[in-house]
C-alpha positions, 0 to 999 in steps of 0.5 A: 659751558653754561649751555652744556650744563643747562642741556644736562639738567633738562635731560636729567629732569626728563629722565626722572619724569619718565621714571616717575610716570613708570612708577605711577599707579594706574588708578583707572576704574574700568571694571573690565574682566581683562584688566589686571590694573587695581580697579579691573575685575580680572580676579573676580572673573577668573575665580568664577570657576571655583564658585560655580564648578558645574557651570558653563561660562559666557560673556554677554554684550547684548541688551536684556531680552536679546541674550545669546547665552541666556534664556528666560524659559530655562532655570539654573542660570546666573547673570552677573553685572558689575559696572559703574552705572546700571542705566537700565530702562524699564523694558530692560529691567522687566526683562531681567525681572522675568528672567529671575522670576522663572527660577534664575539668579541675577547679581548686580553690583553698581554704584548708580541705579537709573530711575527706571531700575529704582522704580521697578525694584521699589527702592531708592539709593543715595547715589546720583549720576557720577559720570561728571566725577573723575577717579581722583574725586573719590574717597579712599579707605573702604570698610564694609561688612556682611550680616550675620546670619546668613554669613558666619566667620569674619564679616568686616573687610577693608582696604586703602583704595577707592570707595563710592559710598552708595547705599539704600535709603529705602526699600520694600521690607516685605520682599527685601533682605539686607545682606551687607552694610557700609562703614556707617551701617547703611545697607549696601547689599540686599536680596530680593525675592522675585518669583522662583528666583533671587535678585541680588543688588550690591552698591559697592562694585569696587569690592569686586576689583583686583585691588580689594580682592587681593588685599589681605584676605578680602577674597573671602568677601567675594566667596561669601557674597557669591555663595548666596547664588545657586552653586549648582548653576548650569550657565553663568553669564558675565554681562558687559552690556551695561559696562559699555552701554552709551550714556547721554553724557558721553560724547558721541563718536563721529560717524563717516557722515559727520566727518564728510560734512566737516569740509564745506566744499564736500558738504556742498557737493553732497547736498547738490548731488542729493538735491539733483537726485531727488529732483530727477526722481520727482520729474521722472515720476510725474512724466511716467505716472498714469491716471488711475481710473475711478472704479465704482464700488460693486453693488451687492444685488443679493442684499437689495433682493433680500431687502425687497422681499422683506418689504414685500412680506412686511407690507402684506402683513404676513409677519409670521411668514417673514419671521420664519424666513428670518429663522431659516436664514439664521439657522443656515448661517449657524450651520455654515459658519459654526458647523452646528446641527440645527435639527434639535434646538435644545440645551446642548445647541444653546451651550455649543453656540454660546461657546463658539460665539461671544453672545450671552446665554440669555440672548441665545435662549430668547432667540431659540425660544421665539423660534419654537414659539413660531412653530406653535402660534398661527400669527405674530404681531408687528411688535414681536417681529420687530423684537425678533429682528433686533435680536437677530441683528444683535447676534450678527453684530456680536458673533 
């Protein structure tokens, strides 16, 4: 009899516990567009069609710069990011800035900004990395408000759910406009001017979850906040890259290799097979490798010939004749490489040669002036020949 009573009591406790679990609120903070739980973003995603009636809608999970549905060269586009942590690198942040600068809008709602994002935007926030916190650690009872102007009508909103309390501690007032505040009066919603576009940064992403938007008339907060974006946007992209981007704090998922090495016997067999394969490859390479013959560098006989002729003219003291030979080679080089006529060494020739080479105009004028001088004088000195040679060598190395 006593055993039956104990059994019945256990059954009653088990059933009551199941009912309690069924009635328990699912308070996970996911920010996922498909989640209809209180802290999902199903309502926010589904109502985008009313905010942007002319747009096509896409979902993106690719990193900035490798978007499938966005282009940094087009305009009238909107990028929406709602995530708990915005862990953008400096490269990813620069891609977003370039996207906005070309005439697009980006809306980022997150509780935590990476140091790289803070540095690129020139602002600081109160939030630190909350990945070690769990949802029960968060405060409840959010109150936020929008600034008047630019907004009109009701500007104070509240709900009894969770809150993050992130806000801006500093920002560049020359490029940033405050649009909203938290319950303590700290700015948590700003707009930054970037080129031809606008970047909106919002630090209370829970204001876009189902619980907040369906509480009272809080849906008007959603409508007013997104009304700042381009209403005539042709393409709206809901970004999930930062929502699912892995973090260094998160446990890495095991891959097939780590699973195989979990078993000592299998690990030893794989290592033995790998070592045997490497050893076999090395032995085969050693046996079949042939000696590579040493090939002497070919001699440039034409250069030796030119040097010999040059020394001959130099030793005879016929400096003018040698300078004229150098002039002929220079003009032939100009004709063959830069396709310029050398019939008239006038101002037009100097300007055309300057454009096609990296030489300074003064150097080219000096060379042309000396070439004309050769035609007028019966002889030149060794010093003049040396200076002319240095000018030509400088031209060949620079051009």
